[in-house]
C-alpha positions in Angstrom: 304.7 169.2 156.0 306.3 167.6 159.0 304.8 170.2 161.3 301.3 169.6 160.1 301.8 165.8 160.6 303.1 166.5 164.1 300.2 168.7 164.9 297.7 166.1 163.7 299.5 163.4 165.8 299.6 165.7 168.8 295.9 166.5 168.5 294.9 162.9 168.1 297.0 161.8 171.1 295.6 164.5 173.3 292.0 163.8 172.2 292.2 160.0 172.6 289.4 158.7 174.8 290.1 157.0 178.1 288.1 154.0 177.2 287.0 152.5 173.9 283.4 153.1 172.9 283.3 149.6 171.4 282.3 146.7 173.6 285.1 144.2 174.6 283.4 141.5 172.6 283.5 143.5 169.3 285.6 141.7 166.6 287.9 144.7 166.0 288.7 145.2 169.7 291.9 143.6 170.9 292.9 143.1 174.6 296.5 142.9 175.5 298.2 142.3 178.9 296.1 144.5 181.1 296.1 147.5 178.8 293.1 149.4 177.6 291.3 147.9 174.6 292.8 148.9 171.3 290.8 149.1 168.1 292.0 147.7 164.8 291.4 150.3 162.1 291.9 149.8 158.4 294.6 152.1 157.0 293.4 154.0 153.9 296.9 155.3 153.0 298.5 153.1 150.4 301.8 155.0 150.1 302.9 154.6 153.7 306.3 153.0 154.2 306.6 150.0 156.4 308.4 152.1 159.0 305.6 154.6 159.2 303.0 151.8 159.5 305.0 150.2 162.3 305.3 153.5 164.1 301.6 154.2 163.7 300.7 150.7 165.0 303.0 151.3 168.0 301.5 154.6 168.8 298.0 153.3 168.4 298.8 150.6 171.0 299.9 153.1 173.7 297.8 153.9 176.8 296.8 157.5 177.4 299.5 158.0 179.9 302.2 156.6 177.5 300.8 158.8 174.7 301.0 161.9 176.9 304.6 161.1 177.8 305.4 160.5 174.1 303.9 163.9 173.3 305.9 165.6 176.0 309.1 163.8 174.9 308.6 164.8 171.2 307.9 168.4 172.2 311.0 168.6 174.2 313.2 166.7 171.7 312.0 168.5 168.6 311.6 171.9 170.3 308.0 172.3 169.3 304.7 172.8 171.0 301.4 171.1 170.1 299.6 174.3 171.1 301.5 176.3 168.6 300.1 174.4 165.6 296.9 175.9 164.3 294.6 174.1 161.9 295.0 175.5 158.4 291.3 176.4 158.3 291.6 178.7 161.3 294.7 180.3 159.8 293.0 180.8 156.5 289.8 182.1 158.1 291.6 184.8 160.1 292.6 187.0 157.1 289.2 186.5 155.6 287.5 187.7 158.8 289.8 190.8 158.9 288.9 191.7 155.3 285.2 191.3 156.0 285.4 193.7 159.0 287.7 196.3 157.2 285.0 197.9 155.0 282.6 198.4 157.9 281.9 202.1 158.3 282.7 203.8 161.6 279.5 204.5 163.5 280.7 206.1 166.7 282.7 209.3 166.8 284.4 211.5 169.4 284.1 215.3 169.3 287.4 216.8 170.4 287.9 220.6 171.1 291.5 221.3 170.0 291.7 225.1 170.6 289.6 228.0 171.6 290.8 231.6 171.0 290.6 233.9 174.0 288.1 236.1 172.1 285.7 233.2 171.7 285.8 231.7 175.2 282.5 232.9 176.4 280.6 231.9 173.3 282.3 228.5 173.3 281.3 227.9 176.9 277.6 228.7 176.0 277.7 226.2 173.1 279.4 223.6 175.3 276.7 224.0 178.0 274.0 223.7 175.4 275.5 220.6 173.8 276.3 218.8 177.1 274.1 220.4 179.8 277.1 221.0 181.9 277.1 223.6 184.7 279.0 226.8 184.1 282.1 225.8 186.1 282.4 222.4 184.4 282.0 223.9 180.9 284.7 226.5 181.8 287.0 223.8 183.1 286.4 221.7 180.0 287.7 224.4 177.6 290.7 225.4 179.7 292.8 222.3 179.5 292.6 221.6 175.7 292.5 219.4 173.8 289.6 217.5 175.4 286.8 215.3 174.3 283.5 217.1 174.4 281.4 214.1 173.4 282.3 210.4 173.1 280.9 207.6 171.0 278.1 209.7 169.3 276.6 209.3 165.9 278.0 211.0 162.8 275.1 213.5 162.5 275.4 214.5 166.2 279.2 214.9 165.9 278.9 217.0 162.7 276.2 219.2 164.3 278.4 219.8 167.4 281.4 220.5 165.3 279.4 223.0 163.2 278.1 224.9 166.3 281.6 225.1 167.9 283.3 226.2 164.7 280.6 228.9 164.2 281.7 230.5 167.5 285.5 230.2 166.7 286.6 227.0 168.3 288.9 224.5 166.5 287.3 221.1 166.6 288.1 217.6 165.2 286.0 214.5 165.0 287.8 211.3 165.8 
């Protein structure tokens, strides 16, 4: 409870405008000893103690520089940071956004050649060349240092087709 009150106070103090948007001749604008104009605002809280009202009035009368110094002093004294307080709406929205993204189906897959038996090397090189249009040397190098990705970020159908062709010649393939 106290932390949300502090975060609200910090955010209000940091967001205070440098000058009032009301003209100096406005009936609710008060000028005091060379300070910026302060605005009298009706308090809608009826349960506030006199001490809280007095503190609120004192804070409302501060200049921006004094308000910034007050924020810095309170952060140091209480061991808190105004930046560490997040609005409750943002905190509540984060899990909801994660849940909304979780059911999304994976659309991009990687085809990884895990193992090629020595008896199936030539046939696997031919399939790799057909699937990737690599030259003979590059296809041979690809199947020598396994496991290696044959295709990256391809559609499900293309990944399944490549896996089927490679397994038909004896290679062990996974789709990630």
